[in-house]
N, C-alpha and C positions, 0 to 999 in steps of 0.2 A: 429455568431461571431467566427473568427478564434482563435485558441489557442494562448495564449501569450507565453507560455513556453512549450517546449516539454520535456517529462520525459521519458528517456531511461535508464532502469536499467539493469545491468548485472545479470546473474543468482546468483552470490554471494550476490549482494545487495538485490535481491528479497528474497533470503533465510534468510538474516539477518532480514528483515522486517517481514517475516512470523514467525521467532522465537520470535520477540517482541510481535506479536499478540497472540501467543499461551502461553506466560508466564502468570502465575497466579498472581504473585505479581508485578504488574507494574501499573503506574499511568494511569488513564483512558484516559487522553488527549494524552499520548504517543501512546497508542494502536490505538486511533482514527486517529491520524496523519499517523501512519504506514499503516492503512487500506486505507486511502485516497490516499496516494502515490502509493500503489500497484494498486488501482483501476484506476489511471490515467496513469500508465505505458503503453507505447505503445508496448513494447516487450513482455509483459506477457499476461496471460489469462485475458479476460475481466470479471470483477466481476459485479454481479447484485447489485442493490441498497440495497437489504437485506443483502448481504454478506459484505457490507462496513459499516454496522451499528454495 
């Protein structure tokens, strides 16, 4: 099935999401959403399934 939406993040956007992931006091759902978006980004490194959990 072809992708419905393409996610192309700039390096600044990628860094913002990485900062969210590494924060200690942040809601779990926000961290998970940031990990999913990074995993789907076509410009960034491909994350494994374990890295997105």
